[in-house]
N, CA, C, O and the ligand as a Tripos MOL2 file, in Angstrom:
@<TRIPOS>MOLECULE
protein
  297   295    75     0     0
PROTEIN
NO_CHARGES

@<TRIPOS>ATOM
      1 N          67.1450  -22.6860  -14.1740 N.3       1 MET1
      2 CA         67.2980  -22.8670  -12.6800 C.3       1 MET1
      3 C          66.9090  -24.4860  -12.5230 C.2       1 MET1
      4 O          65.9510  -25.0260  -13.0760 O.2       1 MET1
      5 N          67.8350  -25.1040  -11.6790 N.am      2 THR2
      6 CA         67.4880  -26.4530  -11.6400 C.3       2 THR2
      7 C          67.1220  -26.5660  -10.2180 C.2       2 THR2
      8 O          66.6720  -27.6750   -9.9300 O.2       2 THR2
      9 N          67.1950  -25.6800   -9.2030 N.am      3 GLY3
     10 CA         66.7010  -25.6040   -7.9840 C.3       3 GLY3
     11 C          67.6010  -26.5590   -6.9150 C.2       3 GLY3
     12 O          67.1960  -26.9520   -5.8210 O.2       3 GLY3
     13 N          68.7980  -26.8050   -7.4540 N.am      4 ARG4
     14 CA         69.8590  -27.5360   -6.6760 C.3       4 ARG4
     15 C          70.9290  -26.5660   -6.4420 C.2       4 ARG4
     16 O          71.1850  -25.6420   -7.2140 O.2       4 ARG4
     17 N          71.5510  -26.8130   -5.3330 N.am      5 THR5
     18 CA         72.7670  -26.1930   -5.0400 C.3       5 THR5
     19 C          73.9690  -26.8540   -4.7620 C.2       5 THR5
     20 O          73.8280  -27.9770   -4.2780 O.2       5 THR5
     21 N          75.1670  -26.4440   -4.9470 N.am      6 CYS6
     22 CA         76.3900  -26.9640   -4.6640 C.3       6 CYS6
     23 C          76.4890  -27.5740   -3.1330 C.2       6 CYS6
     24 O          76.2530  -26.8910   -2.1370 O.2       6 CYS6
     25 N          76.8790  -28.9900   -3.0970 N.am      7 MET7
     26 CA         76.9420  -29.3690   -1.7520 C.3       7 MET7
     27 C          78.2270  -28.7450   -0.9080 C.2       7 MET7
     28 O          78.3670  -29.0130    0.2850 O.2       7 MET7
     29 N          79.1030  -27.9390   -1.5860 N.am      8 GLN8
     30 CA         80.1240  -27.4120   -0.8510 C.3       8 GLN8
     31 C          80.1780  -26.0920   -0.7090 C.2       8 GLN8
     32 O          80.5780  -25.6210    0.3550 O.2       8 GLN8
     33 N          79.7510  -25.2190   -1.8380 N.am      9 CYS9
     34 CA         79.7370  -23.8550   -1.4410 C.3       9 CYS9
     35 C          78.2080  -23.2640   -1.5180 C.2       9 CYS9
     36 O          77.9860  -22.1230   -1.1130 O.2       9 CYS9
     37 N          77.3160  -23.9670   -1.9750 N.am     10 GLY10
     38 CA         76.0160  -23.6840   -1.7980 C.3      10 GLY10
     39 C          75.5840  -22.7620   -2.9870 C.2      10 GLY10
     40 O          74.5010  -22.2030   -2.8120 O.2      10 GLY10
     41 N          76.2260  -22.5040   -4.1530 N.am     11 LYS11
     42 CA         76.0080  -21.9460   -5.3830 C.3      11 LYS11
     43 C          75.0820  -22.6440   -5.9200 C.2      11 LYS11
     44 O          75.1660  -23.8720   -5.9110 O.2      11 LYS11
     45 N          73.8880  -21.9110   -6.5650 N.am     12 PRO12
     46 CA         72.9840  -22.5500   -7.5200 C.3      12 PRO12
     47 C          73.5480  -23.3590   -8.7070 C.2      12 PRO12
     48 O          74.5310  -22.8580   -9.2540 O.2      12 PRO12
     49 N          73.1470  -24.3760   -9.1290 N.am     13 LEU13
     50 CA         73.6880  -25.1960  -10.0600 C.3      13 LEU13
     51 C          73.1750  -25.0430  -11.2230 C.2      13 LEU13
     52 O          71.9680  -24.8020  -11.1740 O.2      13 LEU13
     53 N          73.7380  -25.1020  -12.5340 N.am     14 GLN14
     54 CA         73.2540  -25.1600  -13.7110 C.3      14 GLN14
     55 C          73.0150  -26.5580  -14.3350 C.2      14 GLN14
     56 O          73.7770  -27.4300  -13.9180 O.2      14 GLN14
     57 N          72.1400  -26.9130  -15.2160 N.am     15 SER15
     58 CA         71.9820  -28.2930  -15.4660 C.3      15 SER15
     59 C          73.1930  -28.8490  -16.0570 C.2      15 SER15
     60 O          73.3330  -30.0650  -15.9300 O.2      15 SER15
     61 N          74.1150  -28.1880  -16.6900 N.am     16 ASP16
     62 CA         75.2670  -28.8460  -17.1710 C.3      16 ASP16
     63 C          76.2710  -29.2810  -16.0980 C.2      16 ASP16
     64 O          77.0620  -30.2210  -16.1800 O.2      16 ASP16
     65 N          76.0910  -28.3840  -15.0220 N.am     17 GLU17
     66 CA         77.2660  -28.9200  -13.9020 C.3      17 GLU17
     67 C          76.7040  -30.1260  -13.1640 C.2      17 GLU17
     68 O          77.4530  -30.8340  -12.4920 O.2      17 GLU17
     69 N          75.2240  -30.4120  -13.2870 N.am     18 ILE18
     70 CA         74.7930  -31.4980  -12.5840 C.3      18 ILE18
     71 C          75.0390  -32.6890  -13.4470 C.2      18 ILE18
     72 O          75.3000  -33.7690  -12.9170 O.2      18 ILE18
     73 N          74.9620  -32.5400  -14.9940 N.am     19 ALA19
     74 CA         75.0820  -33.5250  -15.8840 C.3      19 ALA19
     75 C          76.5000  -34.0810  -16.0010 C.2      19 ALA19
     76 O          76.8000  -35.2580  -16.2010 O.2      19 ALA19
     77 N          77.2990  -33.0740  -15.8500 N.am     20 LEU20
     78 CA         78.7780  -33.7410  -15.7500 C.3      20 LEU20
     79 C          79.1010  -34.1140  -14.3800 C.2      20 LEU20
     80 O          80.0460  -34.8860  -14.2130 O.2      20 LEU20
     81 N          78.4760  -33.6930  -13.4140 N.am     21 HIS21
     82 CA         78.8220  -34.4190  -12.0410 C.3      21 HIS21
     83 C          78.2910  -36.0220  -12.1180 C.2      21 HIS21
     84 O          78.9110  -36.9960  -11.6930 O.2      21 HIS21
     85 N          77.0470  -36.0220  -12.7390 N.am     22 ARG22
     86 CA         76.5200  -37.3170  -12.8980 C.3      22 ARG22
     87 C          77.4200  -38.3630  -13.7680 C.2      22 ARG22
     88 O          77.5780  -39.5580  -13.5210 O.2      22 ARG22
     89 N          77.9960  -37.5770  -14.9000 N.am     23 ARG23
     90 CA         78.8590  -38.2010  -15.7760 C.3      23 ARG23
     91 C          80.2020  -39.0590  -14.9910 C.2      23 ARG23
     92 O          80.5930  -40.2200  -15.1140 O.2      23 ARG23
     93 N          80.6630  -37.9620  -14.1810 N.am     24 LEU24
     94 CA         82.1210  -38.2280  -13.5500 C.3      24 LEU24
     95 C          81.8190  -39.0530  -12.3990 C.2      24 LEU24
     96 O          82.5810  -39.9850  -12.1440 O.2      24 LEU24
     97 N          80.6070  -38.7920  -11.5260 N.am     25 PHE25
     98 CA         80.7340  -39.4030  -10.0510 C.3      25 PHE25
     99 C          79.5690  -40.4240  -10.1550 C.2      25 PHE25
    100 O          79.3140  -41.0560   -9.1290 O.2      25 PHE25
    101 N          78.8610  -40.6520  -11.2210 N.am     26 GLY26
    102 CA         77.7650  -41.6170  -11.1210 C.3      26 GLY26
    103 C          76.4300  -40.9860  -10.9150 C.2      26 GLY26
    104 O          76.2330  -40.0110  -10.1900 O.2      26 GLY26
    105 N          75.4140  -41.7030  -11.6990 N.am     27 ARG27
    106 CA         74.0510  -41.1800  -11.4240 C.3      27 ARG27
    107 C          73.4340  -41.2530  -10.1250 C.2      27 ARG27
    108 O          72.5080  -40.4980   -9.8300 O.2      27 ARG27
    109 N          73.9440  -42.2150   -9.2400 N.am     28 GLY28
    110 CA         73.2950  -42.6500   -8.0720 C.3      28 GLY28
    111 C          73.4940  -41.6550   -7.0680 C.2      28 GLY28
    112 O          72.8250  -41.6900   -6.0360 O.2      28 GLY28
    113 N          74.5720  -40.5440   -7.3280 N.am     29 VAL29
    114 CA         74.8700  -39.6490   -6.5500 C.3      29 VAL29
    115 C          73.7270  -38.5770   -6.3810 C.2      29 VAL29
    116 O          73.2550  -38.0810   -7.4040 O.2      29 VAL29
    117 N          73.2580  -38.1920   -5.1460 N.am     30 THR30
    118 CA         72.2900  -37.1600   -4.9700 C.3      30 THR30
    119 C          72.6610  -35.8500   -4.6640 C.2      30 THR30
    120 O          71.8810  -34.9030   -4.7650 O.2      30 THR30
    121 N          74.0100  -35.7380   -4.2320 N.am     31 ALA31
    122 CA         74.0970  -34.2180   -4.0090 C.3      31 ALA31
    123 C          75.4750  -33.8160   -5.0900 C.2      31 ALA31
    124 O          76.4110  -34.5800   -5.3230 O.2      31 ALA31
    125 N          75.3350  -32.6870   -5.5450 N.am     32 TYR32
    126 CA         75.9200  -32.3740   -6.7030 C.3      32 TYR32
    127 C          77.0370  -31.0400   -6.2290 C.2      32 TYR32
    128 O          76.8060  -30.2760   -5.2920 O.2      32 TYR32
    129 N          78.1120  -30.9930   -7.0010 N.am     33 ARG33
    130 CA         79.0160  -29.7700   -6.8670 C.3      33 ARG33
    131 C          78.9530  -28.9920   -8.0110 C.2      33 ARG33
    132 O          78.6250  -29.4610   -9.1010 O.2      33 ARG33
    133 N          79.2740  -27.7200   -7.8140 N.am     34 CYS34
    134 CA         79.3800  -26.7640   -8.9130 C.3      34 CYS34
    135 C          80.6040  -27.0320   -9.6810 C.2      34 CYS34
    136 O          81.4180  -27.8760   -9.3080 O.2      34 CYS34
    137 N          80.7620  -26.2730  -10.8290 N.am     35 LEU35
    138 CA         82.1010  -26.6650  -11.7800 C.3      35 LEU35
    139 C          83.2820  -26.2080  -10.9530 C.2      35 LEU35
    140 O          84.3170  -26.8410  -11.1610 O.2      35 LEU35
    141 N          83.3390  -25.2080  -10.0320 N.am     36 ASP36
    142 CA         84.5920  -24.7030   -9.2770 C.3      36 ASP36
    143 C          84.8930  -25.9410   -8.3570 C.2      36 ASP36
    144 O          86.0400  -26.3830   -8.2870 O.2      36 ASP36
    145 N          84.0720  -26.3800   -7.8000 N.am     37 CYS37
    146 CA         84.1020  -27.3400   -6.7590 C.3      37 CYS37
    147 C          84.5070  -28.7300   -7.2720 C.2      37 CYS37
    148 O          85.3010  -29.4470   -6.6630 O.2      37 CYS37
    149 N          83.9330  -29.0550   -8.3890 N.am     38 GLN38
    150 CA         84.3020  -30.1260   -9.2890 C.3      38 GLN38
    151 C          85.5720  -30.2040   -9.5910 C.2      38 GLN38
    152 O          86.2130  -31.2310   -9.3670 O.2      38 GLN38
    153 N          86.1840  -28.9580  -10.2240 N.am     39 ALA39
    154 CA         87.3120  -28.8680  -10.6570 C.3      39 ALA39
    155 C          88.3190  -28.9160   -9.2670 C.2      39 ALA39
    156 O          89.2780  -29.6870   -9.2940 O.2      39 ALA39
    157 N          88.1310  -28.2670   -8.3310 N.am     40 ALA40
    158 CA         89.1070  -28.6030   -7.1780 C.3      40 ALA40
    159 C          89.0940  -30.0080   -6.6740 C.2      40 ALA40
    160 O          90.1390  -30.5650   -6.3390 O.2      40 ALA40
    161 N          87.9740  -30.5660   -6.6180 N.am     41 TYR41
    162 CA         88.0720  -32.0330   -6.1850 C.3      41 TYR41
    163 C          88.8460  -32.9140   -7.0070 C.2      41 TYR41
    164 O          89.5470  -33.8360   -6.5900 O.2      41 TYR41
    165 N          88.6660  -32.5510   -8.2850 N.am     42 LEU42
    166 CA         89.4680  -33.5330   -9.3810 C.3      42 LEU42
    167 C          90.8370  -33.0410   -9.4690 C.2      42 LEU42
    168 O          91.6740  -33.7230  -10.0610 O.2      42 LEU42
    169 N          91.1400  -31.9530   -8.9520 N.am     43 ASN43
    170 CA         92.6280  -31.4870   -8.9430 C.3      43 ASN43
    171 C          92.7670  -30.8390  -10.4940 C.2      43 ASN43
    172 O          93.8980  -30.7750  -10.9760 O.2      43 ASN43
    173 N          91.7270  -30.4080  -11.1930 N.am     44 THR44
    174 CA         91.8430  -29.8140  -12.4310 C.3      44 THR44
    175 C          91.3920  -28.4130  -12.4400 C.2      44 THR44
    176 O          91.2040  -27.7770  -11.4030 O.2      44 THR44
    177 N          91.2070  -27.9000  -13.7240 N.am     45 THR45
    178 CA         90.5920  -26.4300  -13.9010 C.3      45 THR45
    179 C          89.3780  -26.5090  -14.2820 C.2      45 THR45
    180 O          88.9790  -27.5220  -14.8560 O.2      45 THR45
    181 N          88.5590  -25.4390  -14.0290 N.am     46 ARG46
    182 CA         87.2440  -25.2420  -14.4600 C.3      46 ARG46
    183 C          87.1030  -25.2670  -15.8580 C.2      46 ARG46
    184 O          86.0790  -25.7210  -16.3680 O.2      46 ARG46
    185 N          88.1050  -24.7890  -16.5800 N.am     47 ALA47
    186 CA         88.2910  -24.4050  -17.9940 C.3      47 ALA47
    187 C          88.1480  -25.8380  -18.7560 C.2      47 ALA47
    188 O          87.4770  -26.0100  -19.7740 O.2      47 ALA47
    189 N          88.9890  -26.9480  -17.9970 N.am     48 ARG48
    190 CA         89.0450  -28.2880  -18.7620 C.3      48 ARG48
    191 C          87.7420  -28.9350  -18.5920 C.2      48 ARG48
    192 O          87.3120  -29.6920  -19.4620 O.2      48 ARG48
    193 N          86.9850  -28.6370  -17.3460 N.am     49 LEU49
    194 CA         85.6580  -29.2270  -17.3130 C.3      49 LEU49
    195 C          84.8360  -28.6480  -18.3470 C.2      49 LEU49
    196 O          84.1820  -29.3980  -19.0710 O.2      49 LEU49
    197 N          84.7920  -27.2850  -18.5100 N.am     50 GLU50
    198 CA         84.0080  -26.7630  -19.4580 C.3      50 GLU50
    199 C          84.3260  -27.3020  -20.9890 C.2      50 GLU50
    200 O          83.5030  -27.3310  -21.9040 O.2      50 GLU50
    201 N          85.3960  -27.6260  -21.0420 N.am     51 ALA51
    202 CA         85.7090  -28.1050  -22.4230 C.3      51 ALA51
    203 C          85.1470  -29.5280  -22.5390 C.2      51 ALA51
    204 O          84.6510  -29.9310  -23.5910 O.2      51 ALA51
    205 N          85.2310  -30.2250  -21.5090 N.am     52 VAL52
    206 CA         84.5930  -31.4310  -21.4030 C.3      52 VAL52
    207 C          83.0930  -31.4120  -21.7060 C.2      52 VAL52
    208 O          82.5440  -32.1070  -22.5610 O.2      52 VAL52
    209 N          82.5230  -30.5650  -20.9280 N.am     53 ILE53
    210 CA         81.0490  -30.4450  -21.3710 C.3      53 ILE53
    211 C          80.6650  -29.9160  -22.7210 C.2      53 ILE53
    212 O          79.6400  -30.2720  -23.3030 O.2      53 ILE53
    213 N          81.5180  -29.0610  -23.1900 N.am     54 ALA54
    214 CA         81.1960  -28.6940  -24.7110 C.3      54 ALA54
    215 C          81.4240  -29.6650  -25.5310 C.2      54 ALA54
    216 O          80.7690  -29.8150  -26.5630 O.2      54 ALA54
    217 N          82.4380  -30.4820  -25.1440 N.am     55 ARG55
    218 CA         82.5640  -31.7320  -26.1710 C.3      55 ARG55
    219 C          81.3780  -32.5900  -26.2080 C.2      55 ARG55
    220 O          80.9370  -33.0080  -27.2780 O.2      55 ARG55
    221 N          80.8210  -32.8800  -25.0270 N.am     56 TYR56
    222 CA         79.5170  -33.7620  -24.9380 C.3      56 TYR56
    223 C          78.3420  -33.1780  -25.6280 C.2      56 TYR56
    224 O          77.5200  -33.8810  -26.2150 O.2      56 TYR56
    225 N          78.2730  -31.9770  -25.5580 N.am     57 HIS57
    226 CA         77.2900  -31.0540  -26.3270 C.3      57 HIS57
    227 C          77.2920  -31.1190  -27.6610 C.2      57 HIS57
    228 O          76.2690  -31.1880  -28.3420 O.2      57 HIS57
    229 N          78.6680  -31.0950  -28.1790 N.am     58 GLU58
    230 CA         78.8820  -30.9360  -29.6700 C.3      58 GLU58
    231 C          78.6180  -32.2300  -30.2900 C.2      58 GLU58
    232 O          77.9730  -32.3190  -31.3350 O.2      58 GLU58
    233 N          79.1330  -33.3030  -29.6300 N.am     59 THR59
    234 CA         78.9830  -34.6410  -30.2520 C.3      59 THR59
    235 C          77.4780  -35.3000  -30.0620 C.2      59 THR59
    236 O          76.9660  -36.1150  -30.8300 O.2      59 THR59
    237 N          76.9340  -34.7980  -28.9510 N.am     60 GLY60
    238 CA         75.5940  -35.2990  -28.6220 C.3      60 GLY60
    239 C          75.7000  -36.9380  -27.9470 C.2      60 GLY60
    240 O          74.7110  -37.6230  -27.6860 O.2      60 GLY60
    241 N          76.8920  -37.2920  -27.7770 N.am     61 ILE61
    242 CA         77.1190  -38.8910  -27.4970 C.3      61 ILE61
    243 C          76.3880  -39.3470  -26.0950 C.2      61 ILE61
    244 O          75.9550  -40.4660  -25.8230 O.2      61 ILE61
    245 N          76.3750  -38.0550  -25.2100 N.am     62 CYS62
    246 CA         75.8990  -38.4790  -23.9340 C.3      62 CYS62
    247 C          74.3980  -37.9650  -23.8060 C.2      62 CYS62
    248 O          74.1270  -36.8060  -24.1210 O.2      62 CYS62
    249 N          73.4990  -38.7790  -23.3740 N.am     63 ALA63
    250 CA         72.1610  -38.5270  -23.1270 C.3      63 ALA63
    251 C          71.9700  -37.4370  -22.0890 C.2      63 ALA63
    252 O          70.9010  -36.8280  -22.0590 O.2      63 ALA63
    253 N          72.9110  -37.1650  -21.2660 N.am     64 LEU64
    254 CA         72.7230  -36.4290  -20.1440 C.3      64 LEU64
    255 C          72.8800  -34.7110  -20.6460 C.2      64 LEU64
    256 O          72.4130  -33.7650  -20.0120 O.2      64 LEU64
    257 N          73.5300  -34.6320  -21.7250 N.am     65 PHE65
    258 CA         73.7490  -33.2430  -22.3560 C.3      65 PHE65
    259 C          72.9390  -33.1610  -23.6590 C.2      65 PHE65
    260 O          73.1400  -33.8480  -24.6600 O.2      65 PHE65
    261 N          71.9800  -32.2050  -23.4960 N.am     66 ALA66
    262 CA         71.3190  -31.9280  -24.7690 C.3      66 ALA66
    263 C          72.1350  -31.3080  -25.6030 C.2      66 ALA66
    264 O          72.9750  -30.4780  -25.2510 O.2      66 ALA66
    265 N          71.8970  -31.7390  -26.9330 N.am     67 LYS67
    266 CA         72.7890  -31.2150  -28.1850 C.3      67 LYS67
    267 C          72.5600  -29.7860  -28.4120 C.2      67 LYS67
    268 O          71.4410  -29.3340  -28.6550 O.2      67 LYS67
    269 N          73.7900  -28.9620  -28.3200 N.am     68 TRP68
    270 CA         73.6230  -27.5920  -28.4280 C.3      68 TRP68
    271 C          73.1840  -27.0740  -30.0010 C.2      68 TRP68
    272 O          73.8140  -27.5110  -30.9640 O.2      68 TRP68
    273 N          72.2200  -26.2490  -30.1600 N.am     69 ASP69
    274 CA         71.9380  -25.6690  -31.3360 C.3      69 ASP69
    275 C          72.3430  -24.1430  -31.3470 C.2      69 ASP69
    276 O          73.2710  -23.6860  -32.0140 O.2      69 ASP69
    277 N          71.5720  -23.4700  -30.5730 N.am     70 THR70
    278 CA         71.8480  -22.1090  -30.5770 C.3      70 THR70
    279 C          72.6900  -21.4540  -28.9950 C.2      70 THR70
    280 O          72.5010  -21.9050  -27.8650 O.2      70 THR70
    281 N          73.3400  -20.6440  -29.2600 N.am     71 LYS71
    282 CA         74.0950  -19.9170  -27.9920 C.3      71 LYS71
    283 C          72.9350  -19.1970  -27.3510 C.2      71 LYS71
    284 O          72.0830  -18.7850  -28.1380 O.2      71 LYS71
    285 N          72.7640  -18.9900  -26.1810 N.am     72 GLY72
    286 CA         71.9670  -18.2310  -25.4440 C.3      72 GLY72
    287 C          71.3970  -18.7660  -24.2860 C.2      72 GLY72
    288 O          72.1200  -19.5270  -23.6440 O.2      72 GLY72
    289 N          70.1920  -18.5330  -23.8390 N.am     73 GLY73
    290 CA         69.8380  -18.8210  -22.4710 C.3      73 GLY73
    291 C          70.3540  -17.8780  -21.3100 C.2      73 GLY73
    292 O          70.6660  -16.7090  -21.5390 O.2      73 GLY73
    293 N          70.4220  -18.4000  -20.1590 N.am     74 SER74
    294 CA         70.8130  -17.4000  -19.1820 C.3      74 SER74
    295 C          72.2520  -17.1470  -19.4040 C.2      74 SER74
    296 O          72.8510  -16.3300  -18.7040 O.2      74 SER74
    297 ZN         80.6730  -25.1100   -5.1700 Zn       75 ZN75
@<TRIPOS>BOND
     1     1     2 1
     2     2     3 1
     3     3     4 2
     4     3     5 am
     5     5     6 1
     6     6     7 1
     7     7     8 2
     8     7     9 am
     9     9    10 1
    10    10    11 1
    11    11    12 2
    12    11    13 am
    13    13    14 1
    14    14    15 1
    15    15    16 2
    16    15    17 am
    17    17    18 1
    18    18    19 1
    19    19    20 2
    20    19    21 am
    21    21    22 1
    22    22    23 1
    23    23    24 2
    24    23    25 am
    25    25    26 1
    26    26    27 1
    27    27    28 2
    28    27    29 am
    29    29    30 1
    30    30    31 1
    31    31    32 2
    32    31    33 am
    33    33    34 1
    34    34    35 1
    35    35    36 2
    36    35    37 am
    37    37    38 1
    38    38    39 1
    39    39    40 2
    40    39    41 am
    41    41    42 1
    42    42    43 1
    43    43    44 2
    44    43    45 am
    45    45    46 1
    46    46    47 1
    47    47    48 2
    48    47    49 am
    49    49    50 1
    50    50    51 1
    51    51    52 2
    52    51    53 am
    53    53    54 1
    54    54    55 1
    55    55    56 2
    56    55    57 am
    57    57    58 1
    58    58    59 1
    59    59    60 2
    60    59    61 am
    61    61    62 1
    62    62    63 1
    63    63    64 2
    64    63    65 am
    65    65    66 1
    66    66    67 1
    67    67    68 2
    68    67    69 am
    69    69    70 1
    70    70    71 1
    71    71    72 2
    72    71    73 am
    73    73    74 1
    74    74    75 1
    75    75    76 2
    76    75    77 am
    77    77    78 1
    78    78    79 1
    79    79    80 2
    80    79    81 am
    81    81    82 1
    82    82    83 1
    83    83    84 2
    84    83    85 am
    85    85    86 1
    86    86    87 1
    87    87    88 2
    88    87    89 am
    89    89    90 1
    90    90    91 1
    91    91    92 2
    92    91    93 am
    93    93    94 1
    94    94    95 1
    95    95    96 2
    96    95    97 am
    97    97    98 1
    98    98    99 1
    99    99   100 2
   100    99   101 am
   101   101   102 1
   102   102   103 1
   103   103   104 2
   104   103   105 am
   105   105   106 1
   106   106   107 1
   107   107   108 2
   108   107   109 am
   109   109   110 1
   110   110   111 1
   111   111   112 2
   112   111   113 am
   113   113   114 1
   114   114   115 1
   115   115   116 2
   116   115   117 am
   117   117   118 1
   118   118   119 1
   119   119   120 2
   120   119   121 am
   121   121   122 1
   122   122   123 1
   123   123   124 2
   124   123   125 am
   125   125   126 1
   126   126   127 1
   127   127   128 2
   128   127   129 am
   129   129   130 1
   130   130   131 1
   131   131   132 2
   132   131   133 am
   133   133   134 1
   134   134   135 1
   135   135   136 2
   136   135   137 am
   137   137   138 1
   138   138   139 1
   139   139   140 2
   140   139   141 am
   141   141   142 1
   142   142   143 1
   143   143   144 2
   144   143   145 am
   145   145   146 1
   146   146   147 1
   147   147   148 2
   148   147   149 am
   149   149   150 1
   150   150   151 1
   151   151   152 2
   152   151   153 am
   153   153   154 1
   154   154   155 1
   155   155   156 2
   156   155   157 am
   157   157   158 1
   158   158   159 1
   159   159   160 2
   160   159   161 am
   161   161   162 1
   162   162   163 1
   163   163   164 2
   164   163   165 am
   165   165   166 1
   166   166   167 1
   167   167   168 2
   168   167   169 am
   169   169   170 1
   170   170   171 1
   171   171   172 2
   172   171   173 am
   173   173   174 1
   174   174   175 1
   175   175   176 2
   176   175   177 am
   177   177   178 1
   178   178   179 1
   179   179   180 2
   180   179   181 am
   181   181   182 1
   182   182   183 1
   183   183   184 2
   184   183   185 am
   185   185   186 1
   186   186   187 1
   187   187   188 2
   188   187   189 am
   189   189   190 1
   190   190   191 1
   191   191   192 2
   192   191   193 am
   193   193   194 1
   194   194   195 1
   195   195   196 2
   196   195   197 am
   197   197   198 1
   198   198   199 1
   199   199   200 2
   200   199   201 am
   201   201   202 1
   202   202   203 1
   203   203   204 2
   204   203   205 am
   205   205   206 1
   206   206   207 1
   207   207   208 2
   208   207   209 am
   209   209   210 1
   210   210   211 1
   211   211   212 2
   212   211   213 am
   213   213   214 1
   214   214   215 1
   215   215   216 2
   216   215   217 am
   217   217   218 1
   218   218   219 1
   219   219   220 2
   220   219   221 am
   221   221   222 1
   222   222   223 1
   223   223   224 2
   224   223   225 am
   225   225   226 1
   226   226   227 1
   227   227   228 2
   228   227   229 am
   229   229   230 1
   230   230   231 1
   231   231   232 2
   232   231   233 am
   233   233   234 1
   234   234   235 1
   235   235   236 2
   236   235   237 am
   237   237   238 1
   238   238   239 1
   239   239   240 2
   240   239   241 am
   241   241   242 1
   242   242   243 1
   243   243   244 2
   244   243   245 am
   245   245   246 1
   246   246   247 1
   247   247   248 2
   248   247   249 am
   249   249   250 1
   250   250   251 1
   251   251   252 2
   252   251   253 am
   253   253   254 1
   254   254   255 1
   255   255   256 2
   256   255   257 am
   257   257   258 1
   258   258   259 1
   259   259   260 2
   260   259   261 am
   261   261   262 1
   262   262   263 1
   263   263   264 2
   264   263   265 am
   265   265   266 1
   266   266   267 1
   267   267   268 2
   268   267   269 am
   269   269   270 1
   270   270   271 1
   271   271   272 2
   272   271   273 am
   273   273   274 1
   274   274   275 1
   275   275   276 2
   276   275   277 am
   277   277   278 1
   278   278   279 1
   279   279   280 2
   280   279   281 am
   281   281   282 1
   282   282   283 1
   283   283   284 2
   284   283   285 am
   285   285   286 1
   286   286   287 1
   287   287   288 2
   288   287   289 am
   289   289   290 1
   290   290   291 1
   291   291   292 2
   292   291   293 am
   293   293   294 1
   294   294   295 1
   295   295   296 2
@<TRIPOS>SUBSTRUCTURE
     1 MET1         2 RESIDUE 1 A MET
     2 THR2         6 RESIDUE 1 A THR
     3 GLY3        10 RESIDUE 1 A GLY
     4 ARG4        14 RESIDUE 1 A ARG
     5 THR5        18 RESIDUE 1 A THR
     6 CYS6        22 RESIDUE 1 A CYS
     7 MET7        26 RESIDUE 1 A MET
     8 GLN8        30 RESIDUE 1 A GLN
     9 CYS9        34 RESIDUE 1 A CYS
    10 GLY10       38 RESIDUE 1 A GLY
    11 LYS11       42 RESIDUE 1 A LYS
    12 PRO12       46 RESIDUE 1 A PRO
    13 LEU13       50 RESIDUE 1 A LEU
    14 GLN14       54 RESIDUE 1 A GLN
    15 SER15       58 RESIDUE 1 A SER
    16 ASP16       62 RESIDUE 1 A ASP
    17 GLU17       66 RESIDUE 1 A GLU
    18 ILE18       70 RESIDUE 1 A ILE
    19 ALA19       74 RESIDUE 1 A ALA
    20 LEU20       78 RESIDUE 1 A LEU
    21 HIS21       82 RESIDUE 1 A HIS
    22 ARG22       86 RESIDUE 1 A ARG
    23 ARG23       90 RESIDUE 1 A ARG
    24 LEU24       94 RESIDUE 1 A LEU
    25 PHE25       98 RESIDUE 1 A PHE
    26 GLY26      102 RESIDUE 1 A GLY
    27 ARG27      106 RESIDUE 1 A ARG
    28 GLY28      110 RESIDUE 1 A GLY
    29 VAL29      114 RESIDUE 1 A VAL
    30 THR30      118 RESIDUE 1 A THR
    31 ALA31      122 RESIDUE 1 A ALA
    32 TYR32      126 RESIDUE 1 A TYR
    33 ARG33      130 RESIDUE 1 A ARG
    34 CYS34      134 RESIDUE 1 A CYS
    35 LEU35      138 RESIDUE 1 A LEU
    36 ASP36      142 RESIDUE 1 A ASP
    37 CYS37      146 RESIDUE 1 A CYS
    38 GLN38      150 RESIDUE 1 A GLN
    39 ALA39      154 RESIDUE 1 A ALA
    40 ALA40      158 RESIDUE 1 A ALA
    41 TYR41      162 RESIDUE 1 A TYR
    42 LEU42      166 RESIDUE 1 A LEU
    43 ASN43      170 RESIDUE 1 A ASN
    44 THR44      174 RESIDUE 1 A THR
    45 THR45      178 RESIDUE 1 A THR
    46 ARG46      182 RESIDUE 1 A ARG
    47 ALA47      186 RESIDUE 1 A ALA
    48 ARG48      190 RESIDUE 1 A ARG
    49 LEU49      194 RESIDUE 1 A LEU
    50 GLU50      198 RESIDUE 1 A GLU
    51 ALA51      202 RESIDUE 1 A ALA
    52 VAL52      206 RESIDUE 1 A VAL
    53 ILE53      210 RESIDUE 1 A ILE
    54 ALA54      214 RESIDUE 1 A ALA
    55 ARG55      218 RESIDUE 1 A ARG
    56 TYR56      222 RESIDUE 1 A TYR
    57 HIS57      226 RESIDUE 1 A HIS
    58 GLU58      230 RESIDUE 1 A GLU
    59 THR59      234 RESIDUE 1 A THR
    60 GLY60      238 RESIDUE 1 A GLY
    61 ILE61      242 RESIDUE 1 A ILE
    62 CYS62      246 RESIDUE 1 A CYS
    63 ALA63      250 RESIDUE 1 A ALA
    64 LEU64      254 RESIDUE 1 A LEU
    65 PHE65      258 RESIDUE 1 A PHE
    66 ALA66      262 RESIDUE 1 A ALA
    67 LYS67      266 RESIDUE 1 A LYS
    68 TRP68      270 RESIDUE 1 A TRP
    69 ASP69      274 RESIDUE 1 A ASP
    70 THR70      278 RESIDUE 1 A THR
    71 LYS71      282 RESIDUE 1 A LYS
    72 GLY72      286 RESIDUE 1 A GLY
    73 GLY73      290 RESIDUE 1 A GLY
    74 SER74      294 RESIDUE 1 A SER
    75 ZN75       297 GROUP 0 **** ****
């Protein structure tokens, strides 16, 4: 739980959604969108954004994304 909600639909946000938002829209932004709203805003699909998140996790190149070790969590 991040305690933050999507500025558009009010859905609770996952840390990955915030990390991707920072990556795409800049770290100075203080209001975030969920993955669905980011996809709609960017005129892309949620699946594509999920693939981007997965890539960052796998490579570990972006400090905003913790490198994945095991599947699980919520
Ligand atoms: Zn949303």
